[in-house]
N, C-alpha and C positions, 0 to 999 in steps of 0.2 A: 582886806583885813591884813595888816602887816604881820600878825602872828601866824598866819596860815602859809605854809610852804608845801604846796602840793608836790607829790613825788614824781609827777610826770608819767606815771605808769598806766594811766587810763582814767576815764571819766568815773567809773564805778569806785575805784580806790579814792580818788579826789573827793567824790561826793560823801563817802563814808567818813573820810578824815575831816571834812568840813562839818558834817553833822556832829561828830564827836567834839570838835573844837567849839562849835556854836553852843552845844549843850553845856559844856564846862563854863564857857565865858558868860552865858546868860544866867546860869545858876549863881555866878559870882556877882554879876552886874544888876540882876533883877531877881533877888531871892523871892521864892514863892511862885515863880512862873511855872505853869504846867508845861514841862518840857516835852512830854509826849504829844500834846496838842500842837505845840509849836512845830515839832518835827514832822508830824503828819501833814499839816497845812503847808509848810514850806516845801516838802517833797512832792505833794500833789501839784502845787503850782509849778515847781521846777519841771516835773514830768510833763505836765500839760503844755508848758511853753516849748519844751524840746520836741514833743510830738507835733504840735502845730507847726513849728519851724520845719521839721522834717517832711510832713505831709504837704505843706505848701511848696517847699523846695523840690521835692522829688516827684510830685504828681501835678499840682495845680498851677504853679507859676509858668510852666512852659505852655500851658493852654491860655495864658494871659489872665488868669483868675487870681484874685487875692483869696485869703482864707475866708473873709466875709462873703466874697462872691460865691465860693463853693458852698458855704453853709446856706445861702439863700437858694441856690439852685437845688441843693439836696432837699431842703425843706419843701420847695414847690414840687419836686419829684415825688416825695412821699405823701404830702398832704393835699396836693392839687391847688387850684386857684385860691389865692388869699388876698385880703386887703393888706396894704403895707403895714399897718399897726400890728396885726396878727403875725405877719411875716417877720417883722422885727423881733417880736417877742419869742416866737418859736425858733428862730435861727440864731438868737442871742446876738443880734446886731443892733446897735443903738439906733433909735429913731432918727437921731441927728445925721447918721451916716447912710441910712437905708436909701435915701433918694439918690445920692451920688453913686452908690453901688448899682442900683437899678438902672440909672442912666447908662452906665458902662455896659451892663449886661444887655440892655435893650439895643444900644448902638451896635453890639456884636451879634444881634439877631438871636439871642438865647431866651429872652423873655419879652412879653408884651404886656402893656398896661391897657385895660379897657374900662370904659364907663358904660355899664350895662343896666344899671338900676334906674328907677324913676328919679332918684336923687343923683344928678349928674356930678355931684362932688365926690361920690364914692367911686374909688378906683379899685379894680381887681387886677392882680398880677398873676400871670400864668406862663408856663414854659411854652416856647415854640416847639415845633417838631425837631428842629435842629438842637434846641436846648435839651429836649428829652434824650435825644441820641447821644449828645456829648456828655451829659451828666451820667448816663448809664455806663458809658465807656470809662469815664473818669472814676466812677465809683468802683469798678472792678479793680483798677490799679490802687485806688485808695484803700480798699479792703485788703489787698495783698500786703500793703505796708502795715495795716492794723494787725494782720496775722504775724508779720515779722516782729512787731512791738510786743505782742503777747505770747510769742512762742516759748518764752522762758517759764511760763506757768501753765499748769494743766487746765483742761476744760472746766473741771470742777472749781479750781481756783479762780478762773476767769469769771464764772458765774457768781462765786462768793464775793469777789472784788466788785463786780457790777452791783450786787445787792447792797454792799456796804457803801458804795459811792452814792447810790440812790438814797440811802438813809441820810447821808451827809447833805445831799441836795435838798432835803426837807428841813434843813436847819434855818438859822436866822435869815430873815428876808427883808428887814427894814431898809437895807441899802439897795435892794433890787426892786422895790415896789413902785418907784416912780416911772412914768412913761418913758423917760429918756435914759433909763438905766438898763444895763444888760440883765436879763433874767433867763432862767431856764425852766 
């Protein structure tokens, strides 16, 4: 945006300056806009993107994992063996990409796919012993970064924010109901 001239003094100042500019310009360009809703959603997305980038760069990439790979490993670590459809839904990985991510994780010896039911078409995905050990180790580092990210707010504020985000997650679902869409 040509009208934005960040001061260069840091991300926080630039983010606040952009928020102020966006609110003023949108109020002019699109009267009647719910500026508070716009600001909340924009900042949640911006924060989520920064957190994902940081967690992937500081913890997971050096292990050879993408963000989607870690989410799949974490989901299996927490939930146990799952069919790919359930794994995609719980890990918020699209069904279109789950096969590719599972291929990589299986190649690296972290997961295995088994056909154990009478219906041989049904596949179950589980962590290998190596996968369990690696995700447990990675999660310790991952959680250290989570603590770093949330250190600016109190434990009570963290709980309140988590509760508010859960309420937002209960919101509109039309765009996330299809099998090939990301859902939470």
